[in-house]
C-alpha positions in Angstrom: 2.5 16.5 20.6 6.0 15.6 18.9 8.5 17.9 17.8 10.6 17.9 14.6 13.4 16.0 16.1 11.2 13.2 17.4 9.4 12.9 14.0 12.7 12.5 12.2 14.2 9.9 14.7 11.2 7.8 15.4 11.1 5.3 12.5 13.6 2.8 11.4 13.8 2.9 7.5 15.4 -0.7 7.4 12.8 -2.5 9.4 9.6 -0.3 8.9 9.2 0.0 12.7 8.4 3.1 14.7 9.7 3.0 18.3 6.9 2.7 20.7 4.1 2.4 18.1 2.5 -0.9 17.5 2.1 -2.0 13.9 -1.1 -3.3 12.4 -0.4 -6.6 10.9 -2.2 -8.0 7.7 -1.9 -11.6 7.1 -2.9 -13.4 3.8 -6.2 -14.3 5.5 -7.0 -10.6 5.9 -6.8 -10.0 2.2 -9.6 -12.2 0.9 -11.0 -10.5 -2.2 -7.8 -8.4 -3.0 -6.3 -10.9 -5.4 -7.9 -11.7 -8.8 -7.1 -15.4 -8.8 -9.5 -16.6 -6.0 -8.4 -20.3 -6.6 -4.8 -19.5 -6.2 -5.5 -17.5 -3.1 -7.4 -20.2 -1.5 -4.7 -22.8 -2.4 -2.0 -20.6 -0.9 -4.1 -19.9 2.3 -4.6 -23.7 2.7 -0.8 -24.1 3.1 0.0 -21.0 5.2 -1.3 -17.7 6.5 1.9 -15.5 6.2 2.4 -11.9 7.2 1.9 -9.9 4.1 2.3 -6.4 5.4 2.5 -4.1 8.6 1.7 -0.4 8.9 2.7 1.5 12.0 1.0 5.0 12.1 1.6 8.2 14.0 -1.1 10.7 14.5 0.7 13.9 15.2 -2.3 16.2 15.8 -5.8 16.7 14.6 -5.7 20.3 13.5 -6.9 21.3 10.0 -3.4 21.8 8.6 -1.7 18.9 10.6 0.0 15.9 9.0 0.1 12.3 10.0 2.5 9.7 8.8 2.8 5.9 8.5 5.6 3.5 7.8 4.7 0.4 5.8 6.6 -2.9 5.3 5.2 -5.2 2.4 6.7 -8.6 2.2 7.7 -10.2 -1.2 5.5 -12.8 -2.7 2.8 -13.8 -5.2 -0.5 -15.4 -5.3 -0.6 -17.0 -8.6 1.3 -14.4 -10.7 -0.1 -11.3 -9.0 2.4 -9.7 -6.6 1.8 -9.2 -2.9 -0.1 -6.0 -2.2 -1.9 -3.9 0.4 -5.7 -3.6 0.7 -5.7 -0.2 -0.8 -8.0 2.5 0.0 -9.5 5.9 -0.9 -9.4 8.8 1.7 -12.6 9.3 3.5 -12.1 13.0 2.8 -11.7 12.4 -1.0 -9.9 15.7 -1.6 -6.8 14.7 0.5 -3.7 14.0 -1.3 -0.8 11.8 -0.1 2.8 11.3 -0.7 4.8 8.0 -0.4 8.5 8.0 -0.1 10.4 4.7 -0.9 12.9 3.7 1.7 14.0 0.3 0.7 12.8 -2.5 -1.7 11.2 -2.2 -5.2 7.5 -1.6 -5.5 4.7 0.1 -7.3 1.9 2.4 -6.5 -1.3 1.3 -8.2 -3.4 4.4 -8.6 -7.0 4.4 -9.8 -8.9 7.7 -10.6 -12.3 7.7 -8.9 -13.9 9.9 -11.5 -12.4 8.5 -14.8 -11.5 4.8 -13.6 -8.0 5.4 -15.2 -5.4 3.2 -13.7 -1.6 3.6 -13.7 1.4 2.6 -11.7 4.3 4.8 -10.4 7.5 3.4 -9.0 8.0 3.2 -5.3 11.7 2.5 -4.4 14.5 4.2 -2.7 14.8 7.8 -3.6 11.4 7.8 -5.3 8.2 9.8 -4.3 4.8 8.7 -5.3 2.2 11.4 -5.4 -1.3 10.3 -4.8 -3.8 13.0 -5.9 -7.2 13.4 -4.2 -10.1 11.2 -5.4 -7.6 8.4 -6.2 -7.6 4.8 -4.8 -4.0 3.6 -4.0 -2.5 0.3 -3.3 1.0 -0.7 -2.6 2.6 -3.5 -4.6 5.9 -5.2 -3.8 7.5 -6.3 -7.1 11.0 -7.3 -5.8 12.6 -10.0 -3.8 13.0 -8.1 -0.6 10.5 -6.4 1.8 9.3 -3.0 0.5 9.6 -0.3 3.1 7.9 3.1 2.6 6.6 6.1 4.5 3.2 7.8 3.6 2.5 11.4 4.7 -1.1 12.5 4.6 -3.5 15.2 6.1 -4.7 14.4 9.5 -8.3 14.6 8.6 -7.8 12.4 5.5 -9.3 9.1 7.1 -9.2 5.8 5.2 -12.1 4.3 3.1 -11.3 0.7 2.8 -15.0 -0.3 2.1 -15.2 1.2 -1.4 -12.3 -1.0 -2.4 -13.7 -4.0 -0.7 -16.9 -3.7 -2.6 -15.3 -3.3 -6.2 -11.5 -3.8 -5.8 -9.3 -2.2 -8.4 -10.0 -2.4 -12.1 -6.3 -3.4 -12.9 -3.7 -5.6 -11.2 0.0 -6.0 -11.3 1.3 -9.4 -12.5 4.7 -11.0 -13.1 5.3 -11.7 -16.8 8.6 -12.7 -18.3 10.2 -11.7 -15.0 8.7 -8.1 -15.2 5.8 -6.4 -13.4 3.0 -5.7 -15.9 -0.2 -3.7 -15.3 -3.2 -5.6 -16.8 -7.0 -5.1 -16.6 -8.5 -7.3 -14.0 -10.0 -9.6 -16.6 -7.1 -9.3 -18.9 -4.3 -11.4 -20.0 -0.6 -10.7 -21.0 
């Protein structure tokens, strides 16, 4: 088990790396079905399969009150006019909440309430905390020119449900319009 000093000194807020912890890498080919413009996705993938994001996770323990954390690094870029994003997920234990702390870069958290379907975005940048309530799908979106680096803290028993998002995706997406990020319905136009 890690002590508090190890927890505070184990991650690099500039690179998104955690010393001694391998990061899961997600390339563009791993994000099939996540972007709304399938033609733009296939066209981009035919040219290259870039690294889109990494996540390094630390499971501190498994007790009922324990917390885990992960450090993510999401690269800048777009598919069509939709910003690079993470797959997004619900927690397997739906009541579990999570907080994200922006370390560097400029991003948004796309939140979708499981019960009402309501979608919204909250800022994720340095000195910002994004709160993800229970029963809420969440996805990170990089809306800036630099990598977005953030830390997420969640209950050890939360788990991740990626399958629910893979089946339906989010109802809204974040696109670039006139140089600004805009939240629109998946089938909508700006």
